[in-house]
N, C-alpha and C positions, 0 to 999 in steps of 0.2 A: 504494500500500500504506500501511497505518497503522503508523507507526514511533514508538517512544519511544527517546530517547537519554539515558543517565544519565551526568552529568558534563559541565558546560558550560565545560571548560577549552579549551586550544588545539586539541585534536583534536575534542572533542564539539561545540563550537559551530560549527566549520567544517563538520563532517559534517552537522549538523542543517540548516544553511542550504543546503548543496549538495543534500541530499536533497529539501528543501522546494522548491527551485528546479526540480527535476526532476519536480515534480507530486505527490510523496508527501505524505501528511498526517503531519506530524512534531510530536512533543511533546518539548521539551527539559526535562530534569529536573536539579535541583541543590538542595543544602541551603542554598546561599547565596542568600538572598532578594534581595540587591542585584543579583546577576547575572540572576536571573529577571526582575526589574522592568526592567532595562536591555534585555534581549532583547524583552520585551513592547513596549517603546517603540521597538524597531527600532534600538537602539544596541549597538555592539560592546563587550563587557566586556574585550576584549584588543586589542592593536595587531596588526593583520594586514591587509596591503594588499587592498583590494577587499571586505573583510568588512562595513564600515559600509554600503556601498551595497547589498550583497546582503541584509543583514538588513532594511534599510528596505524592500526590495522584497517580502519574504516574511512578515515579522512580522505576526501577526494574520490572516493568510490561510492559507497552507499550513504555517506554523510557529507553534505555541503554546509556552508555557513554564509550568512549575509546580514547586512543591516537594512536591506530593502524589504519592507513589509509587503508591499504589493506583489513583488516577485514571488515571495514565499507563499502567499495565499493562492496566487494563480497556479503555481506549480505543485500544489498539494490538494489532497482530498479532505484531510483532517488537520486541524490546528490545535495543538496543546498550548495552554497558557500556564507557564510555570514561573511567573515573576514573583518577586517578594511581596509579602504582606506583613510588613513590620508593625510594631506597636506605636501608637500615638502616646503622647505624654500622659494621657488619662487612662491608658490601658486598652482603649478600643483599637480595632484594626485600622491601619492606613491602607485603604483600597485604591489609592490614586494610581498605582502602577497597573492594577487590574483594569481599572476604568480606562486608562490611557491606551492600553493594548487593545481593549475591546473597541475603542473609537477607531483605531488604525485598521484593525481587521474589518470592522464594519464598512469603512470607506473602500477597502480593497474588494469587499464582497459586492459592492454596488455595481461594479462592471463585470462581475463574473457570472457567466451564464449557467455553469454547472452547479449542482448542489454542493454543499459544504457542511462539515460538522466541526463545531467549536467545543473543545473539551477543557474544563477547568481542572488543572492538576495542582494549582496553588491551594494552600490551606485557607479556606474561607468559612465563615460562620453560616449556619443554616439560613436560607433565604437569599443568599448572595447571587446565586445563579438566576433565580426567578426575578429578583427585585432590582438587580444592578446589571448583570451581564446581559441577560436577554433583552431588556428594553434599550440598553446602550447599543447593542448590535443592530436591533431593529431601527433605531433612530438614525444611525450613521450609514446603514446600508440601504434604507428605504424598502427593505424586504420583511417578510413575515416569518417568524420562527415557527417551525413545524411544517412549513410548506417549502419555502425556497432555501432555507438552511435549518440545521438542527443543532441542539446543544446537549451537553452531558457533563456530568461530574465524574472524575476518576481520581480520587485522592491517592497520594503516594504514601508508602510506608517504608521509606528508605532511611536507614541510619547512616550518618556520616562515618566513614572509615570502613563500613561494610556494605556500601550502597549497591555495588554491582552484584554481590552475592544475594542481597535482599531482593533485587529486581528479578534474579533468576529463581529465587525460592520464596515466593510470596506466601504468607499464611492464608490469604484469600485475595481475590481481586474484586474491588467494590466499584460498581458503576451505577450512577444515578441518572436516570433518564425517564422521560414520560412516554416514550414509544419504544416498542420492542425492536424495531428495525435498527434504530440508532444504537441501542444497547448491544445488539448482536454484532454490529459493525465494530464498535470499540472493543468488545470482548475478543474478536478474532485476532486482534493485535497480539494477544497473549496466548494464542493456541500452543498447547504443549507444555506450558508451565504448570507446576503443581499448585494445589490450593483450589478451593471452590470459587467459582465466579458467582458473585451475589449481585443481583440487580434490584435496586430500590428506587423510591422517589428521590429526586435530587436533594431535598432537605434532609432526608435520612442519611444519604451518603455523606453529605457535608458534616452531619452531626457525628457519624461514626468516627471520622478522623479526629475530631475534638475529644470524643470520649476516650479513644485510645491514648491520646497524649495526656489527657487529664489523669487517666489511670496510671500511666508511667510516672508522671510527676508525683502522684499520691504514693506510689511504692517507694520512691527515693526518700521522700520526707518521712514517711512512716518508719522505714528501716533505720534512718539516722536517729530519729527520736528514741526508738527502742534501744539502739546501740548506746546512746548517751545515758539513758536511764539504767541500763544493765551495768554500765561501767561503775556507777556510784555504789553498786552492791558487790563490786569485785567480780562481775560476770562478764565473760567475753560475748559481746553482742553478735559476733559472727557465728558462734556455735548455736546461739538461740535461733537465728534466722536460717541457718542451715537446716534445722529440724522443721521450721515452719514451711520451708520451700519443698519439703518432701511430699506435702499434700498437693498432688496435681489435680485432684478433683475439685477442691474448693478454692485454693489459692492460685490456681490457673497457671502461673508461670514463675520461674525463678529469676527471670531477667529483671534487673534493677533492685532485686530484693536482698541486698546486702548493705550493711552499714558502710558508709564511706563519707564522701564530701557532698557539698551542695550540687543540685542540678543546675544546668545552664544550657547555652546553645540557642539556636534560632527558633526552636519549637516550644519546649515545655513552658518557660516563663511567659512567653507571648500568648500562648493558647490558654493558659490558666487565667491570665489577666483579662483576655477577651471574654471568656465565659462569665467570669465574676462581674465584669463591668455591665454586660448585658443583663445579667440576673438582677443587679442592683437597680438598673433602670426600670425593671418590672417589679420591684419590691419583693423579689424572691430571695430568701435567705439560704445561702449555701455555706454553712459554718466550716466544713472541712476544706472546701476549695478556697474560701476567703482566708483561711489560716495558712494555706500552703506556702505562699511566698514569704509570709512572716516567719514560718518555721524554717524556710530555706535561709533567710537572712540571719536568723538566730544561730543556725548551724555554722555559717561563715564566721559569726562572732565567736562561737566556741573554738573554731580553728585558730582564730587570731589570739584568743585568750591562752590557748595551749602553747603557742609560740612565745607569747609575752611572759608566761610564767618562768621562762628560762632567762638567766642573766645575760645571755649572748646578745650582741647587737649586730653581728655580721650574719646575714641570712642568705641562704641559697635556695631558690625556688626551682624545683625540677618539674617543668611543665607550665605553660601559660594558656594554651588553647583550652577550650572547654572540656575536651577529652582526648585521649591518645589516638593518633592516626589521622588527625585533621589539623588544618591551619586556621580553623574558624575561631575567632575571638569574640563573636557576638554573645554578650551577656555571660561571658566566662566568669565563674566564681573566683578563678585564680587571678584574673585581672583585678577584680575588686579587692581580693586579699592583698595583692601586691601594692595597690594604691593606698590601702590602709596602713600597710607597714611603712611605706615611704612617708606618709603623713605623720606617723609617730616617730620619725627620725631614725629608723633602722637603715643600716647599710646593706642594701639588697642587690643581689645579682640573680639573673634568670637564665636557665638553659632550656631551650625548646628548639630542636632542629627544624621542625616544620614551620614554626613562626619565623625563624631566621631565613628559611627559604622564601616565605611569603613576603618578608620585608624587602627582599631583593627582586623577586619574580612574580609573586602570587597575587591572587585576587584580593587579598587583605592589605596590600601595600599602602593604599591610600588611607585606609582606616588606621593602620599602625602609625603612619607618619603624621596624620592630622589629629587623631583622637587620643593616642597614648604614646606620644614620642618620649615622655619621661620614663616609660617602661621599656620602650624599644631600645633606648640608649643603654639599658642595663643588661642587654642580652650578651652572653658570652658564648664562645665557640665550642667548648668541650666540657664534659663532666669533671675532668681532672681540674680544669680551671676554676669551676665553681666550688669544687671541694677544697681547693687550696685557699679560697677566699673565706668560706663560710665556717662559722662555729656551729650553726644549726642548719641542717639540710631538711627541706620540706618537700615530700614526695606528693605530687598532685594526683597522678593516676598511674595505673599498672602497666606502664610501657615496658616492653621486654628489655630495652636498653637500660632503664633504671634498675630493673630486677637484677640484671647481670652485674651492675655496678655495686650492688649492696656489699659483697664480700670485700671490696676494696676501700670501703669507708673506714678511716682510722677510728680507733676506740675512743679517742678524745672528743669526737664529734657527737652532737645530738641529732637524732633522726626523728622527725615528726612525720608520721605516716597518715595521710588523709584518705587513703584508698584501700588499705589492706592488701598491699602489693604482693605479700607472700606470707604463708602461714609459718609460725615458729621462727621468726627472725631472731638470730642469736647475736645481739649487739647490746652492750651495756647502756648505750644512750638512746635505745629505741623506745618510742612511745606512739601508740595509735590514738586516733581521735575518739573511737568508740570501743576500744578493747585494751 
């Protein structure tokens, strides 16, 4: 099938490459010409395991890239919208990118004789397709949805650093559409992949994505609070949660169900804020969800307190992006932790090979240079360098590089483990946040 994908961010570029590998003719679209040129060269504009190799395989063959919206729409049968939906300052979603792309696609559809399907891949609240996407497309195209073009929702469930594997092994494929023909057309793109194809009304499909992310956020905060409470009784919270996770019938999944540090990234904080903001507008009380971000902030404070309890002033932070295997710094709890340490006068150094790459080449370069230059300037090039500097080493996440470095940390250092990097660490200065 001929596909255009709008937005070459973490979701769009992975989906484009994976669709292209499956034999579809794909056009990636973005306003950022640097991203487009990188994709044309077969280079990844983001850090994602396996993506450079995949792009090198499909670029210029089944995957093309352009900044020309009209060309992309004319040359495709289905357009996926995968642009960002960031938070506003009040917690609501900023849908300006979605609206802007819909306006451009609508104008392109005005002169297209053939039928077309527009699919929302971005994470949007229930009602967005019907109340914003559909009327915007109709207004700018002059055409009627359901007759001259069709719309659908197809939420993604891709985790950064395992996105390609997640695309190939979905737990299910969710399609929101009002007519069976459109749903079948979108479903055919995933023929042969595991997992059930589930077709629902668009609003239900939109809500499923938010429910999944709210549940993931709940699991992280819940496990961290259990771990913190267990510690005051001298109990290892990891052992407690290991038993809880053995119940596959009621507890569903063990993913995220381990005490560690605060959640972050582009999905969980934003989606919890959006749900609670909308609930507040409707005078609907959601006590657990309302408390989620407060609990997350409290856990960051506990991590800071754990570091500040030590007399050391020279700190080494191992990991700055929100989790291992990505260069994404959006709402990373470790960025906030680093900023608080600097504000309290600590002498901080940071090691993160992916962020160092992003500072020089990646999609986060502008963010790093403009938003957190004070942290960027503290990046060092090796674990040995950060160990030489620091009296206290703070481990952010379970990166294999950090795990292999543990035996080389001198006994005179303090190790603050925010992630549970390895069971039974034998080091006199080792201390975990929840164990």
